[in-house]
N, C-alpha and C positions, 0 to 999 in steps of 0.2 A: 742536475741543474736545479737551481733554486729560483722561484718566481718572486719578483718584487712588485708590490702595489705602490705606485708612486703618485704623488700630487702633481699638479701643474708646475709647482716650483721645484720639483725634484726631490722633495722630502718624503720619507716614509710616513704612512698614515698615522695619525695620533691614536694612542690606545683608547681614548675616550670615544672616538668615532667607531673603532672596531667593536667596542662594547655596545655602543648604540645599535650597530648593524645586527649583532647577535641578539640583542634584546628585541628588536623589531621583528626579526625572523621568528623568534620564539613566540612572540605575541600573535603573529599571523598563524602559526601552527596551532596555538591554543584556540583561536577563533575557529579555525577549520575543524578542529576536533569537536568543539561544542556544537557547531552547526550540524556536523555529521551525526553526533549523538542524539540531537533533538529533531532529526528529520521526520520522525513519526508525528511529532507535535506541531511542526511548522508546515502549513499547507500553502501551496502555490508553486507555479512553474519556475519562479525566480530562484528557488532553493537549488535546483539541479545546476543552473547556470552559475550560481554563486560558488558552489562546491567545485565545479570544473575550473573556474577562475582562481579560486583559492589554491587548488592543487598545483596549477601552473605557477602561481606566484610564489608559493612556498618552495617549490623545486628550484626556481631561479634564485631566490634569496639564499637558500642553503648553499648553492654553488658559489654565489658571490661571497658569502660569509667565509667559506673555506678558502677562497682566493685571497681575501684581505688578511686572513690569519696566517698565511704562509710567508712569514717574515724570515730574513736570513739569520736573526739572532737565535742562539740556542737556549736563551734564558727567559723566554716568554711562556712559561709553563702553563699558565691558565688557558692559553689558546689551544693547547693540545687537548686539554680536557673538554673544552667547549666544542671542538671539532667533532670529537666522538659523540658527545651528547646531541649535537644537532643532527647528525646522520641517523642516530638511533631514534630521535624524536620524529624525524621525517618519515621513517617507515612505520613507526608505532602509531601515529595519529590517523593513519588511513584505515579506518574501521569499515568503511563502506566502499562500494564500487559504483559511483554515479555514472550514468550513461554518458558516453563520450570519452571516457578514459580507457586507454588500451591496457587491460589487466595484464596481458602477457608481457608487455614491454616495461611496465613500471618496476618490477623487481630488478631488471637489468640496470635501469637508471639508478636505483637505490644502491645496488652493489657497486657500481662505478663510483658513486659518491663515497661509499664506505672505503674503497681503496684509496681515494684521495685523502680521507681522514687518516688512514693508516700511514700515509706518506708524512703527514704532519706529526703523528704520534711516534714514529720510529726514531726521531732525533733524540738527542740527549735530554734526560729528565730524571728527577729523583725516582728511586726504585719503587717507593710506595705509590707514586702516581702512575708509573708504567704498568705495574701489576694490575691495578684496578682498571686502568684505561684499556689495556689489552683484553681484560676479561669482558668488559662491556662491548668492545669492538667485536670480539670473537662470537659472543652470544648473538649480537645483532646480525652479523654476517650469516651465522647458522640459521637464524630465523628467516632471513631473506631467501637463502637457498632452499630451506625446507618449504617455505611458502610457494616457491616456483615449482618444485617437484610435486607438491600437493595439488597445485592448480592443474598440472599436466595429467595427473592421475584422476582427479575429479572430473575433468573435461571428458576424458575417455570413458570413465565409469558411467557418468550420467548419460552419455550418448548410447552406450550399449544397453544400459538399464531401460532407457526410453523405448528402444526397439524391442527389447525382450518383453517389457510390460505391454506394449501395444499388441504384439502377437499373442501374448498370454490372454488378454482380455477378449480375444476372438473366441476362446474356448472356456472362459471362466464360468459362463452360465450353465455349463453341463453338469454342475454340481447337483441339480435337482430342484425341488421346491424351495421357495424363498419365503422367509418370514422377516420383514424389515425391522420389526420391533425388537426381535431377539438376534438380528443379524444372521440368522440361520440361512445358509446357502449363499452368503456374500463372502466370497473368498478373495476380497480385495486385499492386495499385498500391503503389509505394513513394514516387514523387515525379513531379510533372509534370501531374497532373490540374487543378490550380489554374491553371496557365499556359494550358492549352487553354480553360478556362472564361473567363479574362480576355480572351483573344484573341477569343472569340465575342462578348463584350460590345463590344469595341472595333470590331468589324466591323458594328455596327448593332443589336445586341440589348441589352436591359436586362432581366435576369432578375427576375421577380417571384415572390413566394412561392407564389402560386396558379397560376402559368403553367406547366402541365405540358408544353405544347408546347415551350417554351424549354428545359426540363430534358431533354426527349427529344432535341432537336437537339444539346445539349451532349454527351449520352451517345453519340450516333452519331458525333459529331465525334471523341470520344475513341477509340471503336472503330476509326474510320478511320485515326487516327494510329497505332494499334498495328499495323494491317494494313500501313501504309506504313513501318513500322519507324522511326517518328519518335524521334530520340534524346532529345527533351525529355520523353517519357513513359517512365518507368523502372519495370520490373516485376521480380518475383523471377526470372522466366525469363531476363531479360537479365543480371541480376547473377550468376546461377549459370553463365552462359556464360563468365565471366571465369576464367582459369586460376588454380589455387591458388597459384601463385607470386606473383600480383599481389594477390589477396584470399584470405586463409586462411579456414578454416571459422568462426572466431570473428567475423570482420568480416562475413561473409555472414549469419551468424545474427543479428547486430544489425539488418541490413536486414530479415530475416525477422520479427523482433520488431516492428519499426516498421510493416510492412505488416499484421501481425496486430492490432496495436493499433488501426489505423484501422478494421478490420472489427469489433473487439470493442466499439467505442463505440456501435454500433447498438443493442446490447441495453439500453443505459441510456436510450434515447430512443424505444423501441418501433418501430424501423425493421425492415423485413423481412430475414430471413436466407435469401435465396433459394437459396444453395448448400448448405443443410443436408442435403438428401436425396441429394446426389450422392455416388457412391462415391469419387470423387477427393478429396472433402473428408475422408472418414474415412481414406483412405490417406495424406493429407498428414501427419497426426499419427502414424499407425501406422508407416509406413515412412520418411517424410521427417524426422520429429523423434525418435521413439522408437527407430527402427532395429530391429535383430534382438533377439530375446529373450535376456536374460542366462541362461546355462546354470548349473545348480546344481552347481557343483564347487568344490573348494578350490584349484584351480590358480591360480598367480599371474596367468596370462594372462586367465583368466576373471574374476578379481577386478578387474583393470584395466578390462576391457571393461564389466563391470557398473557400475563407477564412472563411466566415460566416458559411457555411454548415459544414465544417470539425471542426471548433472551437466549434460549438454547440454540435456536437456529442461527442467530448471529454469533454466538460463541463459537460454534463450529466453523462458520465462514471466516470469522476474524482470525482464528488460529491458522486456517488453511491459507488465507491471503498473506498472513505473516510469514509462513514457510515459503510461499511463492516469492515474496519480497526479498527474503534472505537468499533465495536461489539466484535472483537476478542482481541484487544491489548490495550484498554484504559478503563477508568471508565465511559465514557460517556453513553454507552448503559445501564449500571447499574444505574447511577445517574438519567437518564431521563426515567427510566422504568415506573414511576408513573406520568410522566409529568415534568413540570419545577421544579428543585430541590430547592424549597424555604427553606426547613429545612437545607440542606447542605450549602447554601449561608448564611443563618442566623447564623449558627455556625461559619463560616469563618469570618463573620462581627464581631461577639462577640470576636473571637480570635484576630482580629486586634485591637479592643478596649483594650483587655487585654495586648497586646504587648505595646501599648502606655502607659498604666498604669505601666507596669513592667519597661519600660525605665525611667519613672519619679521616680519610687521607688528605682531603682538602683542608680540613681544620688543622691537622697536625702540620702540614706543609706551611700554612700561613703563620705558624708560630716560629718557624726556624728559617723561612726563606728570606733572602735579601730583597732589597727594593728592585734590583735589576731582574732577579728571578721571578718576582711577582709581576713584572711587566707593567709597572705603574698603573695597575688596574684599580679603579675606585670601588671599594667594598667588594672585592673579588670573591670572598667567602660567601657573603650573603647572596650575591648574584648567582654563583654556581649552585648554591643550595636551592635557589629558586628553580633552576633548571632541573636539578635532581628531584625536587619535590613534585614538579609537574609530571616527570617521567614515572615516578613512583605511583602517583595517583592514577595515571593512565594504565599502567600495567596491572594494578590492583583492580581497576574498573574492568579491564579486559578479562581477567580471570573470573570475576563475578558474572560477567555477561555470558561466558561460556558455561560455567558451572550451573547457573540457574536458568539457562535458556530452555526453550521448548525442545530443542534437539537433544539436550541431555536428558530431559524428562522422558522422551520417547525411548531412548536407549535403556534407561533405568526400568521403565515399565515393561519393555520387551524382555529384559533379563529376568524380571520378576516372574513373567509368565513362562518363559522357556526353562528356567532352572529353579523349580520350586523346592528341590531337595535341600538347598541351603538358604533359601530366602523365606521359608514359610513360618519361621518362629515369630512370636508376637512383637519382639523388639525390632526386628528387621522390617516387618510389615508396617509398623508405625513410622519408622524412619523413612521408608519409601514414600508413604502417603504424604508425610509432612514436607519432604523435600520437593515433591511434585507440585505441591500447592504454593511453594514459594516462587516469587518472581521478582525481577528487577523493576522497582517502581518507576524509574526514569526511562524505561524502554517499553512502553505499552505496545500491544499488538496493533491497535488502531486508535486514532485520536477520538473517534466517536462523534465527529462533527459532520454537518452537511452544509455546503455552501448555499447562500441565499442571494438572490438578485431580483429586484423588482424593476422591470423594464419600463413600466408606465410612469411611475412617479418616484421622485428622489427618496433616498433612504431616510432623510430627516423627518419625513411625514410619519414614519413608523417608529424611528428611534431619534428623537430630537437631539440627543447628546452626541450623535455620530455625524461627522462631517467629512466629506470626501471632495477634494477639489481636483480638477483637471482630468477626471476619469469619465469615460463615456457611460459606463455602467457602475453603479455603486454595489459592491459585493461585501458580504460579511458572513460569519459562520455562527451556527447555533448547534447545541448538542442534540443529537437524535433522541427524541423522547420515546418512551415505552409505547405510547399510544400510536405513534407513527409506525414503529416496528410492528405492532400488533395488527394495524390496518393493512399494511403491505403484506404481511405473512398470511393473513386471512384471505386476501385476494389471491395470493399465489396458491394457497391451498385449494381454493375454489377452482382455479384454472386446471390444476393437476388432477383434481377429482373427476373431471369430465374427460371422456375419451371419444374422439381425438381431442388433444389439447389445442386450444385456440387462445392466443394472447391478443389478437387484434380486435376482439369484440368487447373491449373494455367499456365502451359507451353503453352497450346493451346490459352489461352486468351492473353498471351503476344505476340504471333505471329501476332495478329490482328493489333497491333500498329506499325508494321514494314512495310515500303513501299518498301524496297529494294527487287528486283526481285530475287527469288531463295533462299532467306535467310532461310525460314523455312526448306526446303528440305535439305540444307547442314548442318543444325544444328541438326536435329532429329537423324541422324545416329550416332552422337557422344555421345548420352546419353542413349543408349540401355544398359540393364543389371544393371541399378541403380534403386533400388526400395524403400528401406527403407529411412525414413526421414533423418537420420544421415548421410548416404552416399550421398544422394542428396544435403544436405546442404554443406558438405565439398567439393564435386566436383564442385558445382557452385560457391562456395566462392573462390576456387583456380582459377577458370576460370575468375571470375570478377577481381581478383587481377592481373591475367595475362594481361587482357585487359587494366587495368589501367596503369601498368608499361610499357607495349608495346606502348601505345599511349602517355604516358609521355615522353618516349625516343624520339619520333618524334615531341614533342612540341605541341601535340594536347590537352593535359590536363596538369595541374600543380599538383605538388605533395601535395601542401597544399590546404585545403578545402576552397578556396576563390571564388568559382563559384556560391555562393548564392544558389538559388533554382533550379538549372539545373537538368535534369534527371540524369546526372553523379553523383551529390551529393546525390540524392535520392537513386540510386542504391548502391552507396558506403556506405551510412549510414545503409540501411536495410541489406546489405550483412554482414557488420561487426557487426550489432546487432544480427543477427542469429548466428554468430560465438560466440558472447559473451554469449548468453543464453545457448549455448552448453558447455561452460566452467564453468557455475554455478554448485554448489553442493547443491541439485541434479540438473541435467540439466533440463531446462524448455522445453523439447522436448518429443514427444510421444515415447513410447517403454520402454524397460528396461534401467534403469539409469546406471547400472553397465556396460551393453554392450555399451552404448553410450560413457561412459568414456573410456573404453578400446579402442574403435575405434579412439577416439580423441588422446589418448596417442600413438597409433600405427602410426597415421598420423604425429604426432610430431617427432617420431623417423625416419620416412621416410624423412621428411624435413631436419632433421639434417644430415642424411646420404647423402642426395643429395648435400646440400649446404656446409656442414662442414666435409664431410667424407674424409678418408685418401686415397681413391682409386685414387683421382686425385692428381698428383704430384705438381700442381700449388697451389697458396695460396687459403685460404678459401674465400667464397663469402661474401664480406662485403659491396658491392655496389649494387644498384638497377639494373644497367645494367648487372652486373655479374650474378645476380639471374635470369634475363630474359634469358641470354645465356644458363644457366644450364637447365632451364625449356624447352627451345626449343630443346636442345639436347636430353633431356630425353623423350619428347613427340615424337620426330622423331625416337627414337630407337638407337641413336648414343652411348648412355651410358646406363648402366643397374645397378640397385641397388641390384638385386637378380638374381636368375636363370631365364631364359627367361619364363619358364612356371609359375613362381611365381611373375613375374615383372609387373603384371597388377594391380598396386596399385592405391589408391585414388589420390595420387599426380599426377600420370601419366595420369589418366582419366581427372583430372581437367586441367592439362596443355594442353592435346589434345583438350579438349572442348574449352578452351580459344583460342587456335590456330585456330580452326574451326570458331569461332566467328569473329576473325580478318579477316580470309580469305573470309568469307561470305560478308563482307562489302567492300572489295577491288574492285576497278574498273577494266576494261579490261586492262588498262595500269599499273596495280599494284599500283594505287594511292589510297589515303584515302581522300575522299571528306567529307567536313564538315557535309553535310546533311546525309551521310551514318553513320558517327560517331554518329550523333544525334539519328539516328534510333537504333543504337546499345545500347546506354545508355537508351533510352526510353524502348526498349525491356527488358533490364535487370532490370530497375526500376519497370516495370509492373510485371515481373517474381517474383522479390523479394517481392513485395506487396502481390501478390497472395499466395506466399509460407508462408509469415508471418501469413496471415489469416488462412491458412491451419494448421500451427503449433498451433496457438492459439485455434482453435476448437478441436484439438486432445489432448491437454494437460490435466492433471488431476486437479481437484479442490484442492486436498491436496497439490499439488506443488504450486499453486497460493497462497494458504494460508500462505506458508512459507515466501513469499516475500511481504505480506501485510504490515508488520510493517514499511517498508520504503516507503509506499504509493502505492505499487504494481508496477509490471513491465509494460512496454508498451503492452506486450501481454495480461496482465491481463485485461486491458481495452477493448481490442478487444474480449477477451473471454467472458466478461460480455455482450457486445453487441450481440455477436453470440448466447449466451444463451437465451436472450430475443427475438431473432428472431426464436427460436426453433431449432437451430443448436447445438446439444449436443455432436457431435463427436462420436468416436468409443469407445466401451467398453474396458477398460484396467484396470485390477486388481481392479474390484469392482466399477469403475466409471460408470455413467449412459450413456446410449444412448437413442435415441428417442423411442425405443420399450420398453425396460424394465423400463423406467421412467414412463410409463403409466400403467404398470401392477403390480408393486411391492406393497407390503402390507403396506408400510410406517411404518415399525417397527423401534423402536429406543431404545437406551440404556439409562436407567434413570441416570446412573452415568456420562453421558457426560455433560460437563460444557458448557452451552450455553452463 
């Protein structure tokens, strides 16, 4: 039976319209591919929704295009080629797995579309077009089937590996004394546990989800392999035994990131963190990753050391979060489940050869085909070449992303360590090191930016060239500076250096860095009665903004961020970043998300009532100095927004705290000395650094997972480091803490997609 696509007047659709539909469908797939490829660079929750919409739109347009090209004539040969190219493009452009798309069902949809294209292709056509057309169709169908089988294997493999790794970490610390700087005693698995598990199955066992005896046997088999120094099981301890001339610090850190990524996955599936209470766990981050504390001096040597320590910590976390992002939001974890994807790349290479053959076939056919055979298509050769060119670029791009990905580097490095008998020559050594240092420039591990939001005054006060209309909060992004990284890493190092570790005493730690006499006493009295994180965040954010505009009025700071890495810029960046994470949906702060949003909205209403309210007969506050006057009047009680007994608002507390901070650094003659101002900004920078770490430790894994598709938030990287230091935060709605992570039964749901 042949389908007809008919107009209202009963005529078959015009070839120009069919060509337009195919061009529109291709354009949508190009846009979807570009957005998916740039997901790391584009920040915002709208990206995931856009990709989900584009996925549905392209699927519908492909099916519609296949329908309009199923004409009864046997001489519209261009349509046969376009049908094959559309279904190939449809499967090829999906490089990621945005949340909300059923990964297990999409291959079935793609395969059904491929069968429909085969129905169009099987009709009469020149031999040269049929051969190349069926080649492309066959390779694409094989890729769809191979992708589906790989997904099934990867899902089962990841589930079993997670359970084995969780049980293994219960006994990993039995290796003896640990030296985190040399990774001695850290038998964190990098590669090889899957091979031992497969060998166990081949020797007569078949692992079942509820068979704990089989899992225990696999775990003891793994431990025995480590005791026997089996080269197939690779740990951090073995990698760090390699001399620096063979593997430098950057390559070893990549293996460290991969091992930590495997451990971090447990927090998303409620598996036990058995090593959390061990002292060696804390020392891994304190001494192994963070290193020695940065000294507070202006010497060039100290500056270089500060940059090196903080950059290394973020290099490790960036690679780790990138692996985690690939695990949840891309095909890499599926494709590399069995090792390097030779079959996948072979199919892509054959497809590229078929593209070249199809381009030649189309050109040859255009020279001998009749007008009826060409289907009255306008510039059919050029249009078909455009489709082929995009498919060629996409396949080449995919090969490059797999070959130069961090997953390939891990495999190469592990092979280098495990099989030294054929890889130790100087040529191979140089080749391995150079390949591992190459990366795809358009696919960074992380965008390196932090969001900024100033709740008190509009963004145009700080950035006059930026205008945002219709938004309740103006948000923008800045690159994370080295000084912000150094301040946060120093604060984290101070926290981990003290035992027991406390992250909630960030205010007391900040006072240590103030030299002004009487400063702590005068400030402590202004922060009583503020307990939960959302209220603390808003009160101190308002206070920081108050200090900024008060000192800017006196010419002590400038409104634009041109002070480089000063404590002022560190405090300003972290304060506005905390305000930014509160405006996210859901907010990346501990506690109830709906409650946090309601407090933020109430705060916004208070600000509008104070600055734009009708109670004052004068004009609205549109200048920074006017905002400062209103805040001072409100803090001193000269004006009221509500009844006196209800007027103890967040805005008033923040303004009063800011006023206290300014008064605390004034001299006896009511002057503001530069060194006192420096003390103020250093105090605020240390406070916000400690507060950001406290927020990161207390947020949920499920919230961090939402923002992984854009490379993760700044707090996600801190949260990962804290997890590996054994700091798991407080229990909130099913999340783990350090106690229940050690005692739970490691149950899991088989329907969960790993």
